[in-house]
C-alpha positions in Angstrom: -24.1 -35.3 23.4 -21.1 -36.3 21.3 -18.8 -33.8 19.6 -18.7 -34.1 15.8 -15.5 -35.7 14.6 -13.0 -33.1 13.3 -11.9 -33.4 9.7 -8.3 -34.2 9.0 -6.8 -32.5 6.1 -3.7 -34.0 4.5 -1.5 -32.2 2.1 -0.8 -34.2 -1.0 1.2 -31.9 -3.1 4.0 -30.5 -0.8 5.9 -28.6 -3.5 2.8 -26.6 -4.5 1.9 -26.0 -0.8 5.4 -24.8 0.0 5.5 -22.5 -3.1 2.1 -21.0 -2.0 3.4 -20.3 1.5 6.6 -18.7 0.2 4.5 -16.5 -2.3 2.4 -15.2 0.6 5.4 -13.2 1.8 6.3 -11.8 -1.7 5.9 -8.0 -1.9 6.6 -5.7 -4.8 5.9 -2.0 -4.6 6.9 0.2 -7.6 6.9 4.0 -7.9 6.6 5.5 -11.3 9.1 8.4 -11.5 6.5 10.4 -13.5 4.1 10.3 -10.5 3.2 13.8 -9.3 4.6 13.3 -5.7 4.8 17.0 -4.8 1.8 19.3 -5.0 1.6 22.0 -7.5 1.1 25.7 -6.4 -2.6 26.6 -6.1 -2.1 30.3 -6.5 -3.9 31.0 -3.2 -2.8 32.9 -0.2 -0.9 31.0 2.5 1.5 28.2 2.4 1.1 25.6 -0.4 0.8 22.0 0.3 4.1 20.1 -0.1 2.8 16.7 -1.1 0.1 15.8 -3.6 -3.0 13.9 -2.7 -1.6 10.9 -4.5 1.5 10.9 -2.2 -0.7 11.1 0.8 -3.1 8.5 -0.5 -0.2 6.2 -1.2 1.2 6.5 2.4 -2.2 5.9 3.9 -2.8 2.9 1.7 0.4 1.4 2.9 -0.6 2.3 6.5 -3.9 0.4 6.1 -2.4 -2.6 4.3 0.4 -3.2 6.8 -1.4 -1.9 9.9 1.4 0.6 10.7 1.4 3.8 12.8 1.9 7.1 11.0 5.5 7.3 12.2 6.2 3.9 11.0 4.7 4.7 7.6 7.0 7.7 7.2 10.1 5.4 7.7 8.7 2.6 5.6 7.7 4.9 2.6 11.1 6.7 2.8 12.9 3.3 2.6 10.8 2.3 -0.4 11.6 5.6 -2.1 15.3 5.1 -1.4 15.2 1.5 -2.7 13.4 2.8 -5.9 16.3 5.3 -6.5 14.1 8.4 -6.4 15.1 11.6 -4.8 11.7 12.2 -3.2 11.0 12.6 0.5 8.2 10.9 2.5 5.5 13.0 4.2 6.1 13.3 7.9 3.6 11.8 10.3 2.0 15.2 11.2 1.3 15.9 7.6 -0.2 12.4 7.2 -2.3 12.9 10.4 -3.6 16.3 9.2 -4.4 15.3 5.5 -5.9 11.9 6.3 -9.1 13.7 7.5 -9.9 14.7 3.9 -8.8 11.5 2.0 -10.9 8.3 2.3 -9.0 5.0 1.8 -11.2 2.0 0.9 -9.8 -1.2 -0.4 -12.5 -3.1 -2.2 -10.6 -6.2 -2.8 -11.9 -9.7 -3.3 -9.6 -12.7 -2.3 -8.0 -14.3 -5.3 -5.2 -16.7 -6.0 -3.1 -14.0 -7.7 -2.8 -11.6 -4.8 -3.2 -7.8 -4.8 -1.2 -5.6 -7.2 -0.9 -2.0 -6.0 0.5 0.4 -8.6 1.4 4.1 -8.1 1.9 5.9 -11.3 1.3 9.3 -12.8 -2.5 8.8 -12.8 -2.6 7.9 -9.1 -3.1 4.6 -7.3 -4.6 1.6 -9.0 -5.5 -2.0 -8.0 -4.9 -4.7 -10.6 -5.7 -8.3 -10.7 -8.8 -10.3 -10.0 -11.5 -8.3 -8.3 -10.0 -4.9 -9.2 
């Protein structure tokens, strides 16, 4: 029994191919300064939560997208906040671990030529683009 002949693919438009490879590594993450990053007082007994569900969801989304551990997420988010020029702090890994039990993260994303746009603003997390 003979093996089927493998197909040979040839790139004909090298400039477009190179541009597509470069764009695969392009990342832009923006934080809206109006985002409710810290939790508001609930008026209940006991200690109030420090970070809002939006902040926890944002960190867990980044964890899922980049396949990071919780400790790495804390450092990564803190560096993103610093680059954005905001005076927020990132949730520590124990807070993320405790709160991730109550927040489900599901990315329903279809592959597209534009890529995935993740926005964090005052209304929460949003996906924009084809297949949102």
